[in-house]
C-alpha positions as CSV (number, residue, x, y, z in Angstrom):
1,M,99.5,85.5,82.7
2,E,97.7,84.2,79.6
3,R,94.1,83.2,79.9
4,K,93.7,79.7,78.7
5,T,89.9,80.0,78.5
6,K,89.1,82.0,75.3
7,I,85.9,84.0,74.8
8,H,84.8,85.0,71.3
9,A,82.1,87.6,71.3
10,E,81.3,89.0,67.8
11,D,80.0,92.6,67.7
12,G,76.3,92.9,67.2
13,K,75.5,89.3,68.1
14,Q,73.6,88.0,71.1
15,D,75.8,85.0,71.7
16,L,79.3,84.1,72.6
17,K,81.6,81.1,72.5
18,I,83.9,80.0,75.2
19,T,86.7,77.4,74.4
20,R,89.2,75.7,76.6
21,E,91.6,72.8,76.0
22,F,92.4,70.8,79.1
23,D,95.2,68.4,79.9
24,L,92.5,65.9,81.0
25,P,91.0,62.8,79.4
26,L,87.5,63.5,78.1
27,E,85.9,61.3,80.7
28,L,87.5,63.3,83.6
29,L,86.6,66.6,82.0
30,F,82.9,65.6,81.7
31,K,83.0,64.1,85.3
32,A,83.9,67.6,86.5
33,Y,80.5,68.8,85.3
34,E,78.6,65.7,86.3
35,E,79.6,65.0,89.9
36,P,78.3,67.4,92.6
37,N,81.3,67.2,94.8
38,L,83.7,68.1,91.9
39,V,81.4,70.9,90.8
40,E,81.5,72.4,94.3
41,Q,85.3,72.2,94.4
42,W,86.1,73.9,91.1
43,M,83.2,76.3,91.0
44,G,83.4,77.3,94.6
45,T,79.7,76.9,95.0
46,K,77.4,74.7,97.1
47,V,75.4,72.2,94.9
48,L,71.8,72.1,96.3
49,K,70.6,70.0,93.4
50,L,72.1,68.4,90.3
51,E,69.9,66.1,88.2
52,N,72.0,65.1,85.3
53,K,69.4,63.9,82.8
54,K,67.0,65.2,80.2
55,H,64.3,67.3,81.9
56,G,66.6,67.5,85.0
57,S,67.5,70.6,86.8
58,Y,70.2,72.1,89.0
59,Q,70.5,74.6,91.8
60,F,73.7,76.1,93.1
61,E,74.4,78.7,95.9
62,T,77.5,80.8,96.5
63,T,78.4,83.2,99.2
64,D,80.2,86.5,98.4
65,P,82.9,88.0,100.6
66,M,80.3,90.0,102.5
67,G,78.4,86.8,103.5
68,N,75.5,87.4,101.0
69,K,74.1,84.3,99.4
70,H,73.5,84.1,95.6
71,G,71.6,81.4,93.8
72,F,72.0,80.0,90.3
73,N,69.7,77.5,88.7
74,G,68.6,76.0,85.4
75,A,66.9,73.2,83.6
76,I,68.8,70.5,81.7
77,H,67.3,69.9,78.3
78,E,69.9,67.4,77.0
79,F,72.5,65.3,78.7
80,V,74.7,63.0,76.7
81,P,77.6,61.6,78.8
82,N,81.0,62.6,77.5
83,Q,79.5,64.6,74.7
84,K,77.1,67.4,75.6
85,I,74.9,69.2,78.0
86,T,72.2,71.7,76.9
87,R,70.8,73.8,79.8
88,T,69.4,77.1,80.8
89,F,71.2,79.3,83.4
90,E,69.7,81.9,85.7
91,M,71.3,84.1,88.3
92,E,68.5,84.5,90.8
93,N,67.3,87.9,92.0
94,T,69.3,89.8,89.4
95,R,68.4,91.9,86.4
96,Y,70.1,89.3,84.1
97,P,67.7,87.2,82.1
98,I,68.0,83.5,81.6
99,Q,70.5,82.3,79.1
100,L,70.8,79.1,77.0
101,E,74.0,77.2,77.2
102,F,75.3,74.4,74.9
103,L,78.3,72.6,76.3
104,E,80.2,70.3,74.0
105,F,82.9,68.0,75.2
106,E,85.5,66.8,72.6
107,K,88.3,64.2,72.9
108,L,91.5,65.6,71.4
109,T,93.9,62.8,72.4
110,N,93.8,60.1,75.1
111,D,95.1,62.7,77.6
112,T,93.6,66.0,76.4
113,S,90.1,67.3,75.7
114,K,88.3,70.4,74.7
115,L,85.2,72.2,76.1
116,T,83.2,74.5,73.9
117,I,80.4,76.5,75.5
118,H,78.0,78.4,73.2
119,I,75.8,80.8,75.2
120,V,72.8,82.6,73.7
121,Y,71.4,85.6,75.5
122,R,68.0,87.3,75.0
123,S,69.6,90.3,73.4
124,V,72.8,91.9,72.3
125,A,72.5,94.3,75.2
126,D,72.2,91.5,77.7
127,R,75.3,89.8,76.3
128,D,77.3,93.0,76.3
129,Q,76.2,93.7,79.9
130,M,77.4,90.3,81.0
131,L,80.8,91.0,79.3
132,K,81.2,94.1,81.5
133,L,81.3,91.9,84.6
134,P,84.6,90.1,85.5
135,F,83.1,87.3,83.5
136,A,86.3,86.4,81.5
137,Q,88.5,86.4,84.6
138,G,86.0,84.3,86.5
139,I,85.5,81.6,84.0
140,N,89.3,81.3,83.4
141,W,89.8,81.1,87.2
142,A,87.2,78.4,87.5
143,H,88.6,76.4,84.6
144,N,92.1,76.6,86.1
145,R,90.7,75.2,89.3
146,L,88.9,72.5,87.4
147,Q,92.2,71.5,85.7
148,D,94.1,71.4,89.0
149,I,91.4,69.6,91.0
150,V,90.5,67.0,88.4
151,N,94.2,66.5,87.6
152,N,94.5,64.8,91.0
153,L,92.0,62.1,89.9
154,K,94.3,60.9,87.1
């Protein structure tokens, strides 16, 4: 099965770009990142906090198949509805350093939209280490769930 979420990681660079086109109007795609109950559904995480505003923050928690809890958090630096979110992302209690994420939302047609995520890592080695994880499969799976769940809101 083809992955609809594309990851472009240029050799020797400490960043990557993720793109995905959705069969969703722009407003619904953005809503999937804005509303805690939707985030929980498509990401499969518990939203402990989600302050969608400049200088806001977020905190998520997920439980792995062994019952271990894992935390994720970050600070929101820019929040422009239906356009962009700039934030940090940290996986708590891991060796992975904080990353910077630029999410851009684009209207393609009245019924389709595009999400571009530009992630900057502290180093090339950190980025390459992240790519060794099942990162591509995970984000594609999450975006497929986002499409299915939010599609029901149309």
